[in-house]
N, C-alpha and C positions, 0 to 999 in steps of 0.2 A: 504494500500500500504506500503510495506517495504521500509524504507529509511535508508541510511547509509552514514557515512563520512569515506572516505578512506584517511588515513594519509600517505603522502610521504615526502621526505626530502625537496622538494621545492614547494609543492602544497597540497591542501586539496580538494579532489574530492567529489562532492555531487551526490549521486545516489538516484533516485526516482524510485522505482521498479527496472526493469532491465536496465533502461536508465540513461546515464550520463546527468545530468541537467547542471552542471557548475563545474568549478574548480577555487578555490581561489589560485592564483599563486604568488610565491615570490622567483623566481630564484635569486641567488646571483649576477648575472651579469645584473640584471634589476634594474632601479632606484626606483621602488615602487611596492607594491602589487596591484593585479588587478584580476578581474574575466574574465576567458576565458577558453573554449568556454561558451557561454550562449545559450542554446538550447530550442527549442519548444518541446512540446509533439511530438514524432516521430523523434526527433534528428536533426532538421534544425537549424544551427547556425545563429544568427542574428546580431552578432557584428564582428568587425575587430580587430585583435591583433596588427599587424604591418602595418598600412595603408601606401600607397605610399606617399600620401599627409599628412603632419604632422605625421611622423612616431613615434613621442614621445607619441601619443595617445595610450591608452591601453584599448580598449573594454569597460569595466565598471570599473571606478576607482575614487579615491579621491586624489586631489592634489591642489596646490595653487602656483601662480607665484610671490607672494610678501609677504613673511613671514619675518617681520623685515627687509625688503629690499632684502631678499634672494629668488632666484627663485628655487622652487621645481617642477616646471611644465616641463620645458625643460630638455633635457638630454645632459648637457654640463659639461666640467670639473669643471666649477665654480658653478654648480647647487648643491642644497642640495639633499639628498637622504632620502627616507622614508623606513626604514628598518623594516622588520618583525622580531619581537622579540620572538614570540612563541604562541602556542595554549594554552589558559588559561583553557578552559573546552569545553566539547561537550556533547550533548544529542540527541539521535536519537530514534524515535518511529514511529508508524503508521501515526502520524500527520506531520512528516517531520524531517528535520535536523536542529539542533540549535548548534551554536558554537561561542566562543569568542576568539579573538586574540588581541595581543598588538603590537603597532608599535612605533618607534621613528623617529622623523624628525631631521636628523643629517646634520650639516654643513660639507663641504669637510674635515675639520680638525677633525671631530668626535664629536664636541660639539653638544649637544642636545638642540633644541629650543622648541620642543613639544613632548609630549608622548600622544598617544591616545589608547583608548580601543574601539574595534569594536565588536558588537554583531550582528550576522547574523542569520536569521531564513529563511529556505527554505522549500517550500511546493508546492503542486499541487492541483488545484481544476478544474475539468473538463478539458478544453483545455487551461488552464492558469497555468503558473508556476510563483512563487513569490520568491523574495529575499527581506526580510525586514532588513534594516540596521539602527542600532542605534550606533552613533559614538560620543564619548566624547573626546574632545581635552583639555589637560592640559598644560599650559606653564611651562617650566622648569626654565627660568629666572623669575623674579618677574612679568614681563609683556611682552606680545607678541602681535603685531598688524598684523592682516591679512589685508594687504593694498589693495588699488584699483588696479585692474588688469583685463584684459579680459581673463586671463588664470586661471580659477577656475570653479567648486569646485568639486562636485560629478557629474560625467559626463558619457555620453554614446557616443561611436563612432560606427556608424552603419556599417554593411557589405555594401559594395559599391552599391550593387543592390537595396538597400532600400533607398538610398539617393534621395532627390528631383530631383537632376540633372540627375538621371537615371530612373525617372518615379515613385519614391516613393512619399509619402506625410507626412508632419509634421502637426499635429493638436493639439490644446490645449483645455483646459476645457471651454474656452470662445467662442469656435467655430471658432477661427482664424486658418489660415493654412499657412504653409511654412514659410520661413525666413521673408518674407515681412510682414506677419501678426503676427508672434509670437516673433520676436526679441525685447527684452526689455519690453515685456508685462508681467504683473502679471497674474499668472494662478495657479490653484491647481495641474494641471498635464499637461504633454506634451507627445505625443506619435508619433511614426513613424511606418508606415505600407506600405506594398507593396507586390509584388509577388516574391516568391522564390520556386524553385523546384515544380512549378505547384500549389502552395498553397498561400492563403492570410495569411501573418504572420506579426507580429509586436512586438514592445517593447515600454513600457511606463515607465516614471518616475513619481512617486507621491511625492509631497511636503506635509509634515505633518503640521497640524495647530499649533503645539507647536514650530515649528521652529521660531526663533526670527524675521525673515523677511517675514513670510507667509502672503499672497500668494506671492511667490518669483517672481521677474522679471527673465526672462529666456534669456540665451544666446544661440541662435540657428543659425545653418548654413545649407544651402541647400546641401553642399557637404557631410553631414551625421554626424553632431555633435549637441548635445543639452545638456544643463545643467541648473538646477535651481540655479542661482548664482546672488547675489546682488553686487558682488565685481567689476563689470564693472562700477558701479555707486557709491559705498560706501565702507567703511572699517569697521573693527570690532576689538575691543580690548579685549584681554583675560588677566585675572589676576589670581593669585593663589586662590583667593576667588570667582572668576567668570569665571570658565571654559566655554567652548562652547559645548553644546550637540545638535546634529542635528539628524533627522530621515528622511529616504527616503525609498520609496518602488520601486522595479523594478518588472514589470510584463511582461512576455513573452507569446505571445498568438498566437493561430491559429484562423483564421476567424476575425470577427469584433465584439468583445465583448462590453458590456455596460461599458465603462471605467469610466463614472461618478459614476455608481452604484458600481463598484469595488473599486473606490477610497473611497467612503463612507463606504463600508464594511471593507476596510483595516484600516481606521481611528478607527472605532468602535472595530475591532478586537484588535487593540493596546491598547484599554482601558479594555480589558479582557471581552468583551461582544460579543454577536452574532449580526451580522448586515445583511443587505440585499444587494445583488448584484448578478449578473448573469455572468457566464463565460462558454460559449460553450454548 
């Protein structure tokens, strides 16, 4: 399958074959970069870009509500901004699209608190499409604390039809379902699925075993939000010699794949080996 990255002034479009999979967007009037749309095989979008409830949510994104006491999550005049600083490199082949970007976490006065490098790998297997994200955060002062907050970290905002309140389902690796079963629980992955355009579709987030808080507790909401985040319960300190690196996987699927098998396959793939898993 031919894969390519289309570079524009305010977004990077990922094409798999003849279909748009996703776009990494960074419009100058938006407070942070994010992925939208995020589409299944066949082009069904599964996330929301500007939801009516909590309109600061952005489809698939990374942010934090308490960085040295500064809120980068909400979109207010006093909030910080995560600015896209450029495309570092790209590589496209039959295996998919790989690219790296850099961002700065800036205060309203322009002071930089964090600089991050993000490496994304996008590919397709059967009826599943993947985004692998490796993100390294470096403090620009000598020390930065990601404080306790329920507004963090790497997150998904679902298209409203997939939300539990509209008939969808959240499930995790431990067999627990919906907000009542998954909120605050540690799990390797969490997924949302439901019916869209006559098909069973869904999106899952994978937490990597090398993340410092794995298996992460999850922040989940039946209105259509989920995130592997420890920050509702704890904080994390970054120093010049101890940056924070995290890795997450996003899987968009048709049908009901073996998510546990796919999680294991994704972990092994990240070690440069072949694994077992089934998708569609």
